[in-house]
N, C-alpha and C positions, 0 to 999 in steps of 0.2 A: 503494499500498499505505499510505503513511502515514496517510492520510484515514481508515483504520478502526480500530478500535480493537483493542489488540492483546491476545492470550490473558493468561490470568494468567501471570507471571514473563517474558514474553515485551515487549521494548523494539525497537522500531522506528527510534531513534534514538540514539546512542550519548552517553552520558553524557560529560564531561569529568574526571570522576574515576574511571571503568571501571577496574575491575581486568582485567589479562590471564589468562586460561585458557589454562594449557599443559596439553594433551592429549597422554599419551605411553601406548603400549601396552604392556602387559604383557611381552609378547614382546623388546620393543624396547629396557624400561628401561636394561638394563644398560649397553647402547650409548650412549644418550640420558647416562647419568649419567657415562659416562668421559671424554666431550664437554665436561662442565661444571667451571667452575672449583674448584680448593682449597677456598675457603671455601665454596661450597655446597654439595659431598660433604660437608664437614664438619657443616654446619648439618642436611642428611638425615640425618645419622648420628645426630648430638645427640636427633632428632624420633624416633630409630628407626623412619625410614620402610623400609621394604622395597620397595616397587614393587610390592606385589600388586593385583590387580584388585579394584576400588571403593575405592582406598586414595587421601586427596587430602592435601595439606598447605599451610600457607601460607608462601609464600618472602619472606624481606624484599626490599624494592625502594628504590634510591635516590628520590627526587626525589616529587611529591605523589601521587603512586597509594600508597606505603608498603608493598603485598606484590601478588604476584601469587599465583598458585593453580596446582598441579603437581595434577592427576589423573588417574591410573591406569585405564585404557580396556582391560577383556579382549576385546572384539570391536566390530563395526559394529554394534552394536543398540543402540537406542534408550533399552534399560533401562540400561546401563553407564553411562550418565551421569545415570539419573534420580532418583538419590539427593540430588545438589548443591544442587538451589533449597532443601531444608527445613536442609541441613545445614551450607552457606557462609554466611559472615555477612551480614547481609540488606543489600546494597548493588548499584552493578551490575556486570556482566563483561561480556566481551567474548573471544571466539576469539583467540588469539596466532598469529600467519601462522606453519608452521613445515613443516617437507618430513616432518614424521611425518603420515601420513594413516591416525591412528588411527581416527577413525569419522568420516564425512559430516556436511558443514553440515547436511544434512535430517535426519539421525538424531539430530545435538546439539539443534537446535532442537524436533524431537517428541519427545524424551525428557526436556527439560527443562520442555517446557510440561504433560506429562503428569505430570510429577513434581512440579511447583509448584502444581499443580489443588487446590483447595480450594473445597468447595460452601459459597458465603456468602452465599445469599438470605435466610437467617434469622441471620447472626452479622454482628459489626462486621465490617467491608473489615479485613485485616491487610496489612501491607507486606510483601514476599517479595525473596529475590533476585533478581534480574533480569538476563537474558539479552540482548547486544545482538545479534538476529538478523539476520545477513547473508549473502551468496550461497546463500540457499535457493529451492528451487523453488517456486511458487505452488499447486503439487498436494501439497506435502509441508505448507503452511498450511493449505491444504484438508482435509487428513487429521486435523491436529490439531484443529482447529475441529471439525470433525463428530464428533469423537471424546469431545470436552470436551460437545458439544450431547445426545449421547447417553447421558453420565453425569449432567447437567442434569437432562434429562425422567426419568431413573429415580429418582433421589435426592430429588423433589419429593415430599411428601406427597398422599397422594389429596385431599387436602381441598382442594389447588391444583392437583391433575392429576388429576382425574375424566373421563369421557370427554367433556365439552364444552371442557374446556381443551386435551385432546389435539387436538381438532380445531382448536383454536385455533393450536396449535402445526404442525399441518399446514396451514393456511391462509396464517400468516406465511410459511411453506417456499413455496407455490403464490404467493403476492406477488409473495417475492424474485426469484422465477426466471421469471414469468410463466406460471405452469403453470395450469391449467383445474381446479376441483375441484368435487367434489359431495356431498353428503351425504344420507343415510336416515338419518331418526330415529325411533324410538319404535315406534307400533304399524304406521306405513308400512313397517316392514320385513318386515311378513306381506304386505302389499299386493304389495311389490317381490319378495317370495320370497327373504328370508332369515330361515330359519322357526328354524334352530339359534340365530343370534347374539339373536336377540328372546327364545329362550327362557331363552336364559344370561343375561341381561341385565334380562327384566322386572322381577324382583323387588326393582331397585333406585329409589330416588326418583331417579335421574337417569339419564336415559333410555338406552338403548344406541343404539348408532348405527355403521353402514359408513361409511366415509369413502373416497371415492376422487381422487386427484388424476391428472394425464395431462399429460404434456410431451413435445415432441420431433415431429421429422419424420415422419408418417406412412409415408414411402418407406424408412426405414430399419426393421431386425429389433426386432420388439416384446419388450418384454423386462416381466416384472410382478413385483414384489415383494408379498409378504402379511406381515402383522405379526399377531402375537396382542397386543391392547392390552386386555388386563383389568387396568383399574385398580386394581381389590383385591379380592383374592380370599379369601372367607371358607370357601371350599369347599364351599357350599351348604347343603343339607339335610346332606350329609356331610360335617357342620362339621370343618376343622381345630382341632389342638390350639393351644394359644396360643403356645406357641415355634414352629410352624409358620406360624403366621398372623403372626408379629411382622413379617415383611420382605414382607409380600406387596404393598406399594406397587409391588414391583418384577416384578410379573406382566405388567406392558406392556413390558417389555425388547423384545421381538420387534417391536415397533410402532416403537418409539426406535431399535433397528437398521436396521429399514427404512425411517424417517427420516432418520436418518443418512446410510445407500446413498444415496438419492434426493438427498441434499446432493451429494454427493460426484461422482454423477453429472451433475447439473444444472450445477454449479458448473465441473466441466471439459469439459462441453458433449461428454460420449460420443454419437455416432451411434446413438443407439439410440431405438425410439417407448418411453418410459416409463411406467406405469402402475404406481399403488401402492393398494393396497385395505388397510385396515386395520379389523378389529371390535374396536371402542371400548366396553366394558362393564364393569358392576363385578356381582361373582358372589356376589350377599346373598342374606340370607333374610327373607322375608315370607311373608304367606298366598298368596301367586301365585308362590314360586318352584316352578322343576321339581322332581321327583320319583325317586327312583330307581324304577324300575319303570316309568316313561312312554316311549311311544314317541314319536318326533319324525320328522315326515317333513323331510328335508334339501331344500335346492336342487337338486341331481342328481336327487331323487327316492326314493334308498336310506331305507329307515327304519331308526331309530337306536333298538336298546333302552338306556335310561337304568341301565347297573348302577352308577355312581358319579357324584353329581354335583359332585366334586372334579377329576373328568378333565374339565372345561370347555374347556381349551384346544385340543382337537380339534375339538371342536365348531363354536368361533367359527370356526374356519380351515377347516372343510370345506365351508362355503359358501362362503369366499373362493376357493378353492381350484375349485371347482366354475363360478364364475363365470370366474376366470382361464383355466381351460381351452378354454371355449366361447370364448374370442377367438381359440385356435390360435395362440397366442405361440409365439416362438423360444424361450424361456427362462421358465421360473417357478423363483422363489426365496422360500421361506419362513421366517421367523423367529420363534422362540417360545420361552418359558421354560416348556416342556412338561412336562417329567417330572423328579421326583426320583431316579429310576432310572437315567438320564443321568449323573448326579452322582454315584452311587453305584458306576457301572463307569467312568467317567474322572475323578472329583472337580471341584474347581469352573473349574479353569483348562484343562480342554479342552474346546472346542466339541464337540458331535456334531452329524459329517455323515452325512447319510443321501444318495443319490442312486442315480436309476435310469438313471446312465451312467457304465460306469467310468473312461473317459477323461475326460470332467468332472470326476469327482470325484478323479484322479490330478492332475489341473490343480489344482483349488480344493486340495487340501491341499500340493502343492507353490509355491502364491502364499503360503499360510501360513507356510511354512518361510522362505521368500524376505522375507516383511514381518517377522518376529520375532514372529508371530502366528497360532500352533499351532492343530489344529483335528485330528480324527482320525474317521474316517470307520468306522459300524459297518454291519452287512448290513441288509439287507430283505430278512429269511429268510423267505421265503414260507410254508414249513410253519408258520410261528406264528400267521400270519391264523385258524388254527384256533381259537386263544385264544379271539378274538372272536366266537366264534358265538353267535348266539341261535335261540332255539326257536318264538320269534313275530315277529322282525323280521330283516331284512336282515343287519343285524351289532349288535354291543354296542358300549358306547362304551368300553369297559376289560373286562380280562380278569379272570375269577374268581378265578386263580392270582396268586400272586407273581413266576413267572418272566418275563425279559425283556420287563419293562414299557418300558423305552423304545424296542424295535424294534417291540412292536405298536404304541404309539402312532405310529410313522413309518406302519407298515403299514396301520391306519387314515386316515392322511393321504393314502395312494398310492392307496385306493380311491378319492378325487376328483380324482386326475389322469388326464388320457387318456394311454395307453400309448404314443402316438407324441410326446409333447411332452415334450424336457430339463427336468426338475425337480430342486431341491435343496430341503432340509429341513435345518435347523439348530437343533437343541436347543441355545440357551443360558444361562447361569447368571446373566448380566448383572450380578453383583455379585463385591464382594471379602469376604470377611468377616474380613479382618484389612489392617492396615496394610503395606505393603510400598514400597521404593522404585517410582514410576512407576503404583503398582497401589494408590491410596489406598483406606479402608474405605470400602465402598458402593458407589452404581452402577457399572458397567463395560460400557464396548464389547467387543466377545470377535469374533473373527472379523471386524471391519470392516474392517481394512485387507485381510484373506486375501479378503474379497469384492470389494473394489473392485481390489484386483490383476488377479484374474481375469477380471473385464469388461473392464479394459483390453485383457488378454492377447486376450480374444476379439473383441472388438468393435473397437478403436481402434487401427488402421494406424498413426496417427501417433507411436506409440510402439515 
């Protein structure tokens, strides 16, 4: 572990001047305080310290260290310590060994790393408070690394994260884990039967592509991950307003989540045969942009009338889902920044889950609760499929009305998944609008820990 570069805010070696971090749960603070010296109790009283969740206080210490830190933890959640890296003095810290198990070492390390994160590709590198990570599991470190990689991919501006650069990110992942990778680019998408991917991406000067990664033992159950990689979304000819377009570099967040989950699967050697499919495009405007009213024949053979060119994510995903279904895998999981309607329904923090199996959906949501990574299921309400009716094609790509926009998008995708295949669709925001502990403004991995925990439970009998 010491030969690898540590994530921001994490140190694999202990600094001689490291300060002790004393973690006490809010429910046990009174008991802890009683056991302290009179001088310590007076010090805390002078600081008006109340032992409430998220409070911390510097404690004077004899010797070279100078001080230690008392931090109150509300629950065993990574976010209960995520404020510390950016609020504590910028030096080194280590956990003080004690009997108070306020938070696990894994959650301490994960929360600290999530809280210390800063996207520095275009900034001068800054110093931060460093935690000496010790007695953590390799899996927890892998989760932190994958989460930060998802953030980095989303935060990178489109000029440096177009379809080709997204391909390079996938290639780096394939090289790291000895996976096989193939790419279909530009007009070859038509000859290789990805017509909707081509239609959405053809107006950009940066060629659209489908990226495929394969890894694992052929004897294991096949898992297919599909990711929406719209590297920038103008809305096409149904162009977005400026406010709606401002953060559309994040519209490849689904692809970032698929790659992050793939990284976790391969790094932890889950016993699955993994296939990753990513449609990497820009939804741009030019003379050959696809138009409202056009009809596109999809990979599956269904014809789709274009009602709105800004409903492009479901178009690039439908060809991937058709290909995934043809493989007859054990499970298909897709990830996409698909609808504003999902955010209106559940806000920015709750990814929307759709699933065609009740038991699988319940396991997915339970995994989210266990990982402090919440998700929420909405129904695949079949009567609303009528909202996608077209008089001249098999389907419309969007409803003419304003109701149930997230549900109808998921129903559209379900048309391209064979009924006998287990399938989950995650509509993620992939973004934090504001700065909060452990959730910095900008790109975010949402539901990633939940998805990985679900797959571990489903496929890995080592746990």
